[in-house]
N, CA, C and O of each residue as an XYZ file, in Angstrom:
336
protein
N       5.966    147.444   -133.334
C       6.943    146.395   -133.518
C       6.991    145.556   -132.242
O       7.122    146.092   -131.142
N       6.886    144.253   -132.399
C       6.918    143.333   -131.266
C       8.232    142.563   -131.282
O       8.563    141.909   -132.271
N       8.987    142.644   -130.172
C      10.284    141.975   -130.102
C      10.399    141.181   -128.812
O       9.867    141.564   -127.770
N      11.114    140.055   -128.911
C      11.396    139.218   -127.755
C      12.888    139.230   -127.473
O      13.696    139.207   -128.401
N      13.258    139.264   -126.200
C      14.654    139.171   -125.795
C      15.125    137.755   -126.045
O      14.472    136.799   -125.625
N      16.260    137.607   -126.729
C      16.779    136.279   -127.068
C      18.148    136.016   -126.446
O      18.781    135.011   -126.768
N      18.616    136.888   -125.570
C      19.855    136.628   -124.854
C      20.932    137.684   -125.066
O      20.817    138.573   -125.909
N      21.979    137.547   -124.267
C      23.143    138.430   -124.353
C      24.133    137.876   -125.365
O      24.278    136.660   -125.492
N      24.804    138.745   -126.075
C      25.863    138.339   -127.001
C      27.125    138.019   -126.212
O      27.264    138.412   -125.053
N      28.032    137.311   -126.845
C      29.281    136.927   -126.204
C      30.154    138.101   -125.813
O      30.998    137.963   -124.928
N      29.975    139.270   -126.454
C      30.788    140.444   -126.132
C      30.285    141.190   -124.896
O      30.920    142.150   -124.460
N      29.152    140.763   -124.324
C      28.534    141.378   -123.136
C      28.170    142.846   -123.335
O      27.871    143.537   -122.361
N      28.187    143.330   -124.556
C      27.790    144.716   -124.841
C      26.562    144.775   -125.727
O      25.998    145.842   -125.967
N      26.157    143.610   -126.207
C      25.031    143.551   -127.136
C      24.027    142.498   -126.673
O      24.361    141.565   -125.942
N      22.785    142.681   -127.125
C      21.740    141.696   -126.873
C      21.156    141.251   -128.204
O      21.343    141.897   -129.235
N      20.447    140.139   -128.154
C      19.735    139.656   -129.324
C      18.250    139.873   -129.104
O      17.715    139.540   -128.047
N      17.592    140.428   -130.096
C      16.149    140.625   -130.072
C      15.552    139.953   -131.288
O      16.132    139.985   -132.374
N      14.384    139.339   -131.107
C      13.684    138.689   -132.203
C      12.423    139.473   -132.510
O      11.560    139.645   -131.650
N      12.323    139.940   -133.731
C      11.117    140.640   -134.164
C      10.108    139.594   -134.622
O      10.354    138.863   -135.582
N       8.965    139.527   -133.928
C       8.016    138.439   -134.143
C       6.724    138.870   -134.823
O       5.823    138.048   -134.992
N       6.609    140.123   -135.215
C       5.363    140.566   -135.848
C       5.381    140.409   -137.365
O       4.407    140.752   -138.034
N       6.474    139.895   -137.909
C       6.600    139.655   -139.342
C       7.251    138.291   -139.561
O       7.943    137.775   -138.684
N       7.026    137.722   -140.728
C       7.683    136.460   -141.082
C       8.332    136.607   -142.441
O       7.715    137.161   -143.351
N       9.555    136.131   -142.612
C      10.350    135.451   -141.592
C      10.697    136.398   -140.437
O      10.888    137.598   -140.634
N      10.775    135.828   -139.226
C      11.127    136.616   -138.043
C      12.577    137.083   -138.173
O      13.432    136.345   -138.664
N      12.841    138.290   -137.737
C      14.178    138.870   -137.860
C      14.884    138.831   -136.507
O      14.364    139.331   -135.510
N      16.074    138.231   -136.484
C      16.902    138.194   -135.287
C      17.945    139.297   -135.414
O      18.755    139.297   -136.341
N      17.915    140.238   -134.472
C      18.818    141.391   -134.514
C      19.802    141.356   -133.360
O      19.485    140.901   -132.261
N      20.996    141.844   -133.630
C      21.987    142.073   -132.588
C      21.983    143.572   -132.331
O      22.186    144.370   -133.246
N      21.748    143.949   -131.067
C      21.599    145.364   -130.713
C      22.675    145.754   -129.709
O      22.807    145.128   -128.658
N      23.441    146.787   -130.032
C      24.430    147.343   -129.111
C      23.671    148.147   -128.067
O      23.002    149.122   -128.411
N      23.761    147.756   -126.784
C      22.958    148.404   -125.746
C      23.398    149.834   -125.456
O      22.597    150.622   -124.953
N      24.628    150.190   -125.753
C      25.079    151.557   -125.461
C      24.714    152.538   -126.575
O      24.454    153.710   -126.301
N      24.691    152.079   -127.814
C      24.401    152.992   -128.927
C      23.020    152.781   -129.537
O      22.484    153.676   -130.192
N      22.448    151.610   -129.324
C      21.161    151.296   -129.929
C      21.272    150.808   -131.366
O      20.264    150.488   -131.995
N      22.491    150.751   -131.883
C      22.694    150.285   -133.257
C      22.273    148.825   -133.352
O      22.580    148.012   -132.480
N      21.569    148.515   -134.421
C      21.092    147.144   -134.596
C      21.435    146.623   -135.974
O      21.533    147.367   -136.949
N      21.616    145.299   -136.016
C      21.955    144.635   -137.270
C      21.200    143.314   -137.329
O      21.262    142.520   -136.391
N      20.492    143.078   -138.420
C      19.804    141.802   -138.610
C      20.870    140.748   -138.911
O      21.631    140.879   -139.870
N      20.917    139.698   -138.078
C      21.935    138.670   -138.299
C      21.339    137.385   -138.880
O      22.066    136.547   -139.413
N      20.011    137.232   -138.775
C      19.392    136.012   -139.289
C      17.900    136.236   -139.472
O      17.257    136.911   -138.668
N      17.362    135.667   -140.527
C      15.917    135.607   -140.703
C      15.500    134.176   -140.398
O      16.056    133.226   -140.949
N      14.514    134.031   -139.513
C      14.120    132.712   -139.033
C      12.739    132.357   -139.559
O      11.775    133.104   -139.393
N      12.673    131.182   -140.208
C      11.410    130.672   -140.724
C      11.537    129.156   -140.816
O      12.451    128.657   -141.473
N      10.641    128.412   -140.172
C      10.692    126.960   -140.309
C      10.553    126.558   -141.781
O       9.891    127.241   -142.562
N      11.180    125.453   -142.141
C      11.117    124.999   -143.528
C       9.672    124.752   -143.955
O       9.267    125.153   -145.046
N       8.897    124.094   -143.097
C       7.482    123.891   -143.367
C       6.708    124.884   -142.511
O       6.545    124.665   -141.310
N       6.240    125.949   -143.096
C       5.599    127.003   -142.308
C       4.069    126.998   -142.429
O       3.419    127.983   -142.079
N       3.495    125.896   -142.921
C       2.047    125.775   -142.992
C       1.478    125.796   -141.577
O       1.927    125.037   -140.719
N       0.502    126.650   -141.330
C      -0.142    126.747   -140.026
C       0.688    127.422   -138.958
O       0.362    127.324   -137.775
N       1.754    128.108   -139.344
C       2.642    128.746   -138.358
C       1.898    129.800   -137.545
O       1.314    130.729   -138.101
N       1.927    129.645   -136.224
C       1.318    130.624   -135.319
C       2.354    131.590   -134.771
O       2.147    132.803   -134.778
N       3.478    131.046   -134.293
C       4.470    131.923   -133.677
C       5.833    131.240   -133.622
O       5.945    130.014   -133.635
N       6.848    132.072   -133.561
C       8.226    131.639   -133.327
C       8.624    132.239   -131.983
O       8.397    133.425   -131.742
N       9.212    131.433   -131.114
C       9.534    131.925   -129.768
C      10.735    131.166   -129.217
O      11.260    130.264   -129.872
N      11.155    131.521   -128.048
C      12.237    130.855   -127.316
C      13.511    130.723   -128.155
O      14.071    129.633   -128.272
N      13.952    131.811   -128.723
C      15.175    131.801   -129.531
C      16.388    131.948   -128.619
O      16.387    132.761   -127.695
N      17.421    131.155   -128.888
C      18.685    131.252   -128.162
C      19.822    131.209   -129.169
O      19.777    130.472   -130.154
N      20.838    132.012   -128.901
C      21.999    132.112   -129.788
C      23.217    131.639   -129.008
O      23.398    132.007   -127.847
N      24.057    130.819   -129.649
C      25.261    130.326   -128.977
C      26.237    131.480   -128.744
O      26.152    132.513   -129.408
N      27.150    131.303   -127.811
C      28.116    132.358   -127.464
C      28.958    132.784   -128.660
O      29.316    133.956   -128.777
N      29.281    131.841   -129.556
C      30.087    132.196   -130.733
C      29.222    132.684   -131.896
O      29.737    133.000   -132.968
N      27.912    132.741   -131.681
C      26.931    133.233   -132.651
C      26.846    132.378   -133.918
O      26.333    132.834   -134.941
N      27.343    131.153   -133.854
C      27.275    130.265   -135.015
C      26.062    129.342   -134.967
O      25.658    128.785   -135.988
N      25.488    129.185   -133.788
C      24.337    128.300   -133.635
C      23.131    129.058   -133.117
O      23.250    129.897   -132.225
N      21.970    128.759   -133.680
C      20.717    129.377   -133.255
C      19.683    128.270   -133.086
O      19.517    127.425   -133.966
N      18.995    128.280   -131.957
C      17.923    127.324   -131.706
C      16.646    128.115   -131.442
O      16.676    129.184   -130.832
N      15.527    127.573   -131.910
C      14.259    128.250   -131.665
C      13.127    127.232   -131.639
O      13.257    126.108   -132.123
N      12.024    127.663   -131.063
C      10.809    126.862   -131.039
C       9.749    127.588   -131.835
O       9.778    128.811   -131.977
N       8.808    126.812   -132.354
C       7.691    127.435   -133.039
C       6.428    126.626   -132.800
O       6.481    125.448   -132.449
N       5.302    127.276   -132.996
C       4.017    126.630   -132.770
C       3.204    126.695   -134.058
O       3.165    127.722   -134.736
N       2.556    125.577   -134.378
C       1.696    125.528   -135.551
C       0.308    125.056   -135.128
O       0.161    124.312   -134.158
N      -0.700    125.494   -135.864
C      -2.065    125.011   -135.668
C      -2.517    124.364   -136.968
O      -2.645    125.023   -137.999
N      -2.750    123.084   -136.896
C      -3.198    122.342   -138.064
C      -4.574    121.751   -137.780
O      -4.882    121.400   -136.641
N      -5.389    121.642   -138.804
C      -6.702    121.038   -138.653
C      -7.072    120.333   -139.950
O      -6.414    120.493   -140.978
N      -8.135    119.554   -139.875
C      -8.623    118.838   -141.041
C     -10.099    119.141   -141.220
O     -10.832    119.294   -140.243
N     -10.527    119.228   -142.450
C     -11.923    119.473   -142.781
C     -12.433    118.247   -143.524
O     -11.815    117.795   -144.488
N     -13.567    117.709   -143.072
C     -14.151    116.535   -143.704
C     -15.486    116.936   -144.337
O     -16.250    117.705   -143.755
N     -15.750    116.422   -145.503
C     -17.011    116.638   -146.201
C     -17.753    115.320   -146.201
O     -17.250    114.306   -146.684
N     -18.958    115.346   -145.652
C     -19.756    114.125   -145.570
C     -20.985    114.317   -146.445
O     -21.702    115.307   -146.299
N     -21.234    113.388   -147.346
C     -22.398    113.421   -148.233
C     -23.384    112.346   -147.820
O     -22.992    111.321   -147.261
N     -24.657    112.570   -148.091
C     -25.673    111.553   -147.921
C     -26.231    111.418   -146.521
O     -26.900    110.422   -146.245
N     -26.002    112.333   -145.643
C     -26.580    112.250   -144.286
C     -28.056    112.635   -144.322
O     -28.448    113.522   -145.080
N     -28.876    111.973   -143.505
C     -30.300    112.302   -143.434
C     -30.673    112.692   -142.035
O     -31.834    113.006   -141.770
């Protein structure tokens, strides 16, 4: 399981971790003293064609806002006929 640290929660007792080895990526709130975790959001860009990774997730102090970055790789294939 691959996870990225996404910040401290407003209660200062929990952290946010993003599981990035699956899509949609799972954002979990983890209690650092007990290890208990809860998925609070599944993150997936609306247009996920060519999606390589989701990273740099940040959660607002009130946990109502989430911002993230993602990377896509797009390419085009051309077919050429009649070349000699």
